[in-house]
C-alpha positions in Angstrom: -0.3 16.6 29.6 2.0 17.9 26.9 5.7 17.9 27.7 7.7 20.7 26.1 11.3 20.1 25.0 13.8 21.0 27.7 10.8 21.6 30.0 10.3 25.1 28.6 6.9 26.7 29.0 5.4 27.1 25.5 4.1 30.4 24.3 0.3 30.5 24.2 -0.9 29.0 21.0 -4.6 28.5 20.1 -5.2 25.1 18.7 -8.4 24.7 16.6 -10.3 21.5 16.1 -11.5 22.2 12.6 -10.0 20.3 9.6 -10.8 23.0 7.1 -7.7 25.1 6.6 -5.2 25.9 3.9 -2.4 24.2 5.9 -4.4 21.1 6.4 -5.2 21.0 2.7 -1.5 21.0 1.9 -0.9 18.3 4.5 -3.6 16.1 2.9 -2.1 16.7 -0.6 1.3 15.6 0.8 -0.3 12.5 2.2 -1.8 11.6 -1.2 1.6 12.1 -2.9 3.2 9.4 -0.7 1.8 6.3 -2.4 2.0 8.0 -5.8 5.7 8.6 -5.3 6.4 5.1 -4.1 4.6 3.5 -7.1 6.6 5.7 -9.5 9.9 5.0 -7.8 9.7 1.2 -7.6 8.4 0.9 -11.1 10.7 3.6 -12.6 12.5 2.7 -15.8 15.6 4.9 -16.6 16.5 8.4 -15.7 13.1 9.9 -16.6 11.3 7.6 -14.1 13.8 8.5 -11.3 13.5 12.2 -12.1 9.7 12.0 -11.9 9.9 10.2 -8.5 12.4 12.8 -7.3 10.1 15.7 -8.3 7.2 14.2 -6.5 9.3 13.5 -3.4 10.9 16.9 -3.4 7.5 18.6 -3.6 6.0 16.5 -0.8 9.1 17.0 1.4 9.4 20.8 0.8 5.8 21.6 1.5 6.2 20.3 5.0 7.8 23.7 5.9 5.2 25.6 3.9 2.1 24.2 5.7 3.7 24.7 9.1 4.5 28.4 8.2 1.0 29.0 6.9 -0.6 27.5 10.0 1.5 29.6 12.4 1.3 32.8 10.5 -2.4 32.7 9.9 -3.1 31.4 13.4 -4.8 28.3 12.1 -2.9 25.6 14.0 -5.3 22.6 14.3 -5.3 19.4 16.3 -5.6 17.6 13.0 -2.5 19.2 11.6 -0.5 18.5 14.8 -1.3 14.8 14.6 -1.3 14.2 10.8 1.6 16.4 9.8 4.3 14.4 11.7 2.6 11.2 10.5 3.1 12.3 6.9 6.7 13.0 7.6 7.1 9.4 8.9 5.4 8.0 5.9 7.6 10.0 3.6 10.7 8.8 5.3 9.5 5.2 5.3 8.4 5.2 1.7 11.7 6.8 0.7 14.0 4.4 2.6 12.0 1.3 1.6 11.7 2.4 -2.0 15.5 3.1 -2.2 16.2 -0.3 -0.8 13.9 -2.0 -3.3 15.7 -0.4 -6.2 19.1 -1.4 -4.8 20.3 2.1 -3.8 20.4 1.5 -0.1 21.8 -1.5 1.8 19.2 -3.4 4.0 20.7 -2.2 7.3 19.6 1.4 6.7 15.8 0.8 6.5 16.1 -1.7 9.4 17.7 0.9 11.7 15.3 3.7 10.7 12.2 1.5 10.9 13.3 0.0 14.2 13.9 3.5 15.6 10.3 4.5 14.6 8.8 1.4 16.1 10.7 2.0 19.3 9.4 5.6 19.5 5.8 4.6 18.6 5.9 2.0 21.4 7.1 4.6 23.8 4.4 7.1 22.7 1.8 4.4 23.2 3.0 3.7 26.7 3.0 7.4 27.6 -0.7 7.7 26.5 -1.5 5.7 29.6 -0.4 8.7 31.6 -2.0 11.2 29.2 1.5 12.5 28.2 2.2 13.8 24.7 5.8 14.4 23.7 6.5 17.2 21.2 8.8 16.9 18.2 12.3 18.0 19.5 14.7 20.2 17.5 16.9 17.0 17.1 13.9 15.2 15.7 13.1 18.0 13.2 16.8 18.2 12.1 16.8 14.4 11.6 13.7 14.6 9.4 15.2 17.4 7.3 18.5 15.8 6.8 17.0 12.4 5.9 14.5 13.9 3.5 17.3 15.9 1.8 19.4 12.7 1.6 16.7 10.5 0.2 15.9 13.2 -2.4 19.5 13.2 -3.6 19.6 9.4 -3.7 16.4 9.2 -5.7 17.8 11.7 -8.2 21.2 10.1 -8.2 23.0 13.4 -8.0 25.1 15.3 -7.1 27.6 12.4 -7.3 30.8 12.4 -5.3 33.9 10.2 -5.7 34.2 7.2 -3.3 36.5 7.5 -0.3 38.4 4.3 -1.2 38.5 3.2 2.5 36.4 0.1 2.6 35.0 -1.9 -0.3 31.6 -3.1 0.9 28.1 -3.2 -0.7 26.8 -2.4 2.7 28.6 0.9 2.9 28.1 2.9 -0.3 30.5 5.8 -0.7 33.2 4.2 1.5 34.7 2.2 -1.4 36.2 3.3 -4.7 32.8 3.6 -6.5 31.2 7.1 -6.7 28.0 7.7 -4.8 25.4 10.4 -4.5 25.8 13.1 -1.9 22.6 11.7 -0.4 24.3 8.7 1.0 26.4 10.8 3.3 23.3 12.8 4.4 21.6 9.4 5.1 24.5 8.4 7.3 24.3 11.7 9.1 20.6 11.3 9.5 21.0 7.8 11.0 23.4 9.2 13.6 21.0 12.1 14.3 18.1 9.6 14.4 19.7 7.5 17.1 20.6 10.7 19.0 17.1 12.0 18.8 15.7 8.6 20.0 18.0 8.8 23.1 16.8 12.3 23.8 13.2 11.3 23.5 13.9 8.4 25.9 15.3 10.8 28.6 12.4 13.3 28.1 9.9 10.4 28.2 11.3 9.0 31.5 11.1 12.4 33.2 7.6 13.0 31.9 6.5 9.5 33.1 8.0 10.1 36.6 6.2 13.5 36.8 2.9 11.9 35.7 3.2 9.1 38.3 4.0 11.7 41.0 1.0 13.8 40.0 -1.3 10.8 40.2 0.0 9.8 43.6 -0.4 13.3 44.8 -4.0 13.4 43.6 -4.7 10.0 45.2 -3.4 11.3 48.5 
């Protein structure tokens, strides 16, 4: 049972089971770029290395929209793409936030919050599999991914740079002190807020879906 966001009935969409499509090829290429990007970022020396990592990350992040558009416009949406494409997004976000932490751009609480959120959602998805329920990616979830990918891209490049607010001097809150910080840190903060909001929304949707699945099972048993 697939639960649609806000319980809306989805428009009919044919889902193919083949792996061979242009959209899936782009998804696979995005997947291959993830470890390459991470290696370049954590071993980067100077601005040239950071720029190379930024270009790889930007390409991998921007093609997420491209493969989705190709799949829908050519009517080649596949089960492989519906499973692997969100997985690549998660890997991109994880590699970005961990890599930025390892090169001392992000404080440790940022990866901890985002990784904990993903673990929580994965645990919920695993429990829902017992009831054969699959939750779709919500609009809040898509917006979260977009904002975080944009924020991490800016942090990797280190620009555009904005002056610090001068409100609170703390290494755990870049941008709030007097030191300038990349625009991406503010997008990262916004993405964290959106991430927690999306997790709360998924929780509500998941509980309703679980209740319906239990009611359906009891009805069948009766």
